[in-house]
N, C-alpha and C positions, 0 to 999 in steps of 0.2 A: 869608969875602970870596965863598968856593962858597954858605953860607947864603945871600948878599943878593941873589946875581949871580940861583939857584935866585929867590928871592924876587919881582925885578924879571919873570922870564920868567912865573913865573903869575898874574901883573897884565896883564902884559901880555895876555895868552888867554883873561884874564880879559874884559876894556874890546875884545875882538873879537869873542867870543862876546855881550856884551851888545849893541853895537852890530846884528848880526846880528836881535840876537828884534825890537830896534826896527824894523829897517827892513820888518821880517813884517810886521805887522801888518795889519788889514786897515783898513774902514770911509773915512766920510770925513774920518776922523783926528780923529773922536772916539773916549772910552774908555768913552760908554757913550748910550746911546737915546736915542729923546727924552722916554721917560716919564723915566727919571729927573733928565733935566735942565727938564722942566715945562719945557718949549718951550708955547705956545699958537698952535699948526698950527690952522688953521682948516680945515675942510672944505668941498673940491670936491666935486658933484655931476656927473660926466663920463658920456656914454653914446655907445657904440661895438662896431666889430664884432673879431672876435680876429681878426689875422691872420697871429701866432705863439704857441705856448706854449715858451717856453723856460727851462731848465732847468740851470743850469752852475756853474760860480765863480760869486759874487758879487761883484762890487767895491766895493756902496757896503753892506754890514751892516759893523753894530757890532756883530751879535749874534755866539752862538760858531759858529756854521753853516759849515759851506765851499760848501755848493750854496746856492742860491735859487730859485722859479717867479717869473715873470716874465711877463707877456701883453704882448705889443704888438700894439696897439690903433688904429685907423683912428677917427678921434673927428675929426668939423667936417673933414679935412684933410688932419690932423698927425698922425705917427705917435708917437701916445706910451708909456711904455715905465711898466707900472703893476706895482712889484716886490706878491708877494705875501707872502711870507714862507719860508723853512727847504728845502731841497728835501723829506725826507721826510718835514715833517709837509704839505705840500701835497698833495705823491703822489695820495694819494685825491679832493682837491678838482676837480685839474685833468685829472682820470677822466671828468672827468661833462664832461667843454668838451669843445668841438670848434673847429676855425679856421671860420672866417666864423659863428660864434654871435653874438648882438647884447646886449650885457652894459648892465647902469649900475652905477656906482661911487662910493664916497661916496671919494671919495680927499683926502689931504696930502703934503704936501712942505716943506719946511727951502732957506734959504737957499743949503746947501752941495749941492745939488741939482745936476743937469741940466737945462737951458727945458724938459723933456719930461719928465719923471723924477716920478714921483708913487708912491706907497705906499699904497695901497688898506687901509683901517678893511671894506668891507664890501661887499656885492656883491649883483645883481641877474638870474637871469636864467633865461626856461623857467622861471617861479612859484618858483622854487627860491630861498632867500634864504640868502648863505653871510655868516658873520658872524665877520672874520680880529685883531679889535680891540678892548674898550673899550670907552666914552668918555670916557677918560682915557687912550684907546689903547694901551692895555698889550695886546699880543701875549695870545690864549686859549690859545695852551700856551704859555705862562708861568705860572709858580708860583710868588713870591718871586723868589728872586736866579735867575732863568734856566733853573732846572727846567723840565720837562716836565713834563705833568700826567699 
C-alpha cells in the first residue's frame, strides 16, 4: 500500500511541475519561428523617426533569448514597435542609433502580432545598411538550429 501511495505522490508532483513548464513558455504561442514554419511573409517598407530604443523582456519572441531589442518609431503619425532581435546580438547595432534618427526599414509581420508591431529584416540610417535577416527571413545570427555564429 505504501509503495502505491508513493507512486501516486511522485506522479502528482510530476504533473504539477510539467504544467508549470508549459505556462512558462514565451512567444506568440508558436514553438517555431517564421523560417521553420515556412510562412510567406511579405516585406513592407517603413520610414520613421526613432522615438525610443527599448531593450528588455521580449513577449513576442519564439527564440531562446529572454531579452529583445525594439525600436519605437513614429511613421505617418503612428507609433510602430519594430523588433530587431536578441538584446545581446543587437548591442552593437543600437549603440549606433539615437532617438530622432530617421530610419528606413524593410519589415514583415505575422497574423498573430499586434497591429503596429513588425519584425525588421533590414534597415538603413545615415547611409549605413544593417541586414538582420537573410532573404528567407532567417536571422543572420542564427546558424543551423538557433546556434549563434
